[in-house]
C-alpha positions in Angstrom: 132.0 222.0 111.6 130.9 222.1 108.0 132.3 220.9 104.7 130.8 221.3 101.3 129.3 218.6 99.2 130.1 215.7 101.5 129.8 212.4 99.7 129.7 209.8 102.5 126.3 210.8 103.8 123.0 208.9 104.6 120.5 208.8 101.8 117.3 210.7 102.7 114.1 208.7 103.1 111.2 209.6 100.8 108.8 211.1 103.4 106.0 211.2 100.7 105.6 207.4 101.3 103.5 208.0 104.4 102.1 204.4 104.4 105.6 203.0 105.2 106.8 205.5 107.8 103.7 207.2 109.3 104.2 205.6 112.7 107.7 207.2 112.9 106.7 210.8 112.1 106.5 213.3 114.9 103.9 216.0 114.2 103.5 217.4 117.7 105.1 220.9 117.9 106.2 220.1 121.5 107.9 216.8 120.3 109.5 218.5 117.3 111.0 221.3 119.5 112.2 218.9 122.1 113.9 216.7 119.5 115.6 219.7 117.8 116.8 220.9 121.2 118.3 217.4 121.8 120.2 217.6 118.5 121.5 221.0 119.5 122.7 219.8 123.0 124.4 216.8 121.5 126.0 218.8 118.7 124.8 216.2 116.3 126.5 216.3 112.9 123.8 216.7 110.1 123.9 215.9 106.4 122.1 218.6 104.5 120.8 217.4 101.1 119.8 220.1 98.6 119.1 218.2 95.4 120.9 216.2 92.6 122.9 214.2 95.1 124.5 217.3 96.6 125.0 217.6 100.4 127.1 219.3 103.0 127.8 218.8 106.7 126.2 221.2 109.2 124.9 221.4 112.8 121.9 223.0 114.5 123.0 226.0 116.6 119.9 227.3 118.4 116.1 227.9 118.3 115.0 231.5 118.5 113.3 232.7 121.7 109.9 232.7 120.1 110.5 229.1 119.0 109.7 230.0 115.3 113.2 230.0 113.7 115.9 227.4 113.6 119.6 228.5 113.2 122.2 226.2 111.6 125.7 226.4 110.3 126.2 227.3 106.6 128.8 225.8 104.3 132.2 227.5 104.2 131.8 227.5 100.4 129.9 230.6 99.2 129.0 229.0 95.9 127.5 226.0 97.8 125.5 228.4 100.0 124.0 230.1 96.9 122.9 226.7 95.6 121.5 225.7 99.0 119.5 228.9 99.3 118.1 228.5 95.8 117.0 224.9 96.5 113.3 224.3 97.2 114.2 222.6 100.5 117.1 221.3 102.6 116.6 217.7 103.8 118.5 217.1 107.0 119.6 213.6 108.0 121.3 212.7 111.3 121.5 210.2 114.1 120.9 210.6 117.9 121.9 207.6 120.0 121.8 205.4 116.9 118.3 206.5 116.0 117.9 207.9 112.5 116.3 211.4 112.4 115.2 213.3 109.3 113.4 216.6 108.6 113.0 219.1 105.8 113.7 222.9 106.1 112.0 225.3 103.7 112.4 229.1 103.0 116.0 229.2 104.1 117.6 232.6 104.4 121.1 233.7 105.1 122.3 235.3 108.3 125.6 236.3 109.9 126.9 236.4 113.4 130.4 237.5 114.4 131.5 237.2 110.8 130.1 233.6 110.6 127.7 232.6 107.8 124.5 231.0 109.1 121.2 229.7 107.7 117.8 230.5 109.3 114.7 228.6 108.6 111.2 228.1 110.1 111.0 225.3 112.6 109.9 222.2 110.7 106.3 221.1 111.3 107.3 217.4 111.5 110.3 215.1 111.9 111.0 211.5 111.1 112.4 209.5 114.0 113.1 205.9 113.2 113.0 204.3 116.6 115.2 201.5 117.6 113.6 198.2 117.5 112.8 196.6 120.9 114.3 193.3 119.7 118.0 192.7 120.4 120.1 193.4 117.3 123.2 191.2 116.7 126.2 192.4 114.7 127.0 189.4 112.5 130.6 188.2 112.8 132.6 188.4 109.6 133.7 184.8 110.2 130.1 183.6 109.7 130.1 184.7 106.1 126.3 185.1 106.4 124.6 186.5 103.3 121.2 187.6 102.0 119.7 187.6 98.5 116.9 189.7 97.3 115.0 189.7 94.1 114.8 193.0 92.1 114.3 194.2 88.6 117.3 195.2 86.5 117.5 198.5 84.7 116.0 196.8 81.7 113.0 195.6 83.8 114.0 191.9 83.9 114.3 189.9 87.1 117.6 190.1 88.9 119.2 189.1 92.2 121.2 191.3 94.5 123.4 189.5 97.1 125.3 191.0 100.0 126.8 190.4 103.4 124.5 190.2 106.4 125.6 193.0 108.7 123.2 192.6 111.6 120.0 190.8 112.4 117.2 190.7 114.9 113.8 189.0 114.9 112.5 192.4 113.6 114.7 192.7 110.5 118.2 192.7 109.0 120.8 195.0 107.4 122.6 194.0 104.3 125.7 195.5 102.6 124.7 195.6 98.9 126.3 197.0 95.7 125.3 200.5 94.5 122.7 198.9 92.1 120.5 198.5 95.2 119.9 202.3 95.1 116.9 201.6 92.9 115.2 200.0 95.8 112.3 202.1 97.2 111.6 202.8 100.9 108.5 200.9 101.8 108.9 198.4 98.9 108.0 194.8 99.8 110.2 192.0 98.4 109.1 188.4 98.2 111.2 185.2 98.3 114.3 186.7 99.8 116.9 184.2 101.1 119.1 184.3 104.2 122.1 182.0 104.5 123.3 181.6 108.1 126.1 179.2 109.2 125.1 175.5 109.5 121.5 176.2 108.5 119.5 175.6 105.3 118.6 178.8 103.3 115.8 180.7 105.0 113.1 182.2 102.8 111.5 185.5 104.1 109.6 188.5 102.9 111.3 191.9 103.5 110.2 195.5 103.5 112.8 198.2 102.6 113.3 200.6 105.6 116.4 202.7 104.8 119.4 203.0 102.4 122.7 204.6 103.5 125.7 205.1 101.2 129.0 204.0 102.7 132.5 204.5 101.4 134.8 201.5 101.8 138.5 201.8 102.6 139.2 201.0 98.9 137.3 204.1 98.0 134.4 202.1 96.4 130.8 202.9 97.3 128.4 200.3 98.9 125.0 200.6 100.4 123.8 199.6 103.8 120.2 198.6 103.4 117.8 198.0 106.3 114.9 195.6 105.9 112.0 194.7 108.2 110.6 191.1 108.2 107.1 190.9 106.9 104.7 188.2 108.3 107.6 186.2 109.7 106.5 182.6 110.4 106.9 181.6 114.1 109.1 178.6 113.1 111.6 180.9 111.3 111.4 183.5 114.1 112.5 180.7 116.6 115.3 179.7 114.2 116.6 183.3 114.1 116.3 183.7 117.9 118.4 180.5 118.4 121.1 181.8 115.9 121.2 185.2 117.7 121.4 183.6 121.1 124.1 181.1 120.2 126.2 183.7 118.4 126.0 186.2 121.2 126.8 183.5 123.7 129.9 182.5 121.7 131.0 186.2 121.5 130.6 186.6 125.3 132.6 183.4 125.9 135.5 184.7 123.6 135.5 188.0 125.5 135.8 186.1 128.8 138.6 184.0 127.3 136.5 180.9 127.3 137.0 180.2 123.6 
């Protein structure tokens, strides 16, 4: 179930930026216990991050009878386990039904059961659950060659532009595939004068807020980032344009699947 120092894992969200994610944080003990139990029942694979870009794959195993302690798989690498136990916290990132979930575990201690290494930690007080948007989200066909451009600052502090392929879109936001340089984006950061280029349309200028960053390894072995953005103050006219693009593209896809195109 586990492997040490997994590289292709989601990047944790900075939960100290409460202004950007407050609405997605579960602080009710009942909600936290229920969500943890769902992760256990679904045997969700979890990326455990313990500092300096290091991570390993694990899974939740059980909650103690008194509902105070969480039990999870340890790494098969004893040296990795020593580093994990010495870290100030273990940030756990996973997905459940395509909804991103994150929580931090503190005061880890080691345990064993039937010769198997385990970690035990107090049940977290809160969890981040990035709920799926109500708006329909369209996976953009490769053939559309749709792109997005965002303005950032270079390492030297000068203005720069990052461009990437548009992966999906809804009237609530977009996901872009961007180069590793995008890692300097900050969750919650708001970006002005971003541009979307959709087929047969003039460039669309929008404001975006960074929602998440996930590292992804390509077949070539190179690293790219999947970055999720929410639209900010989207004008009604642009929203209508996006809705038409989504509707027409989805209709074309459905017709192809029926053999109509």
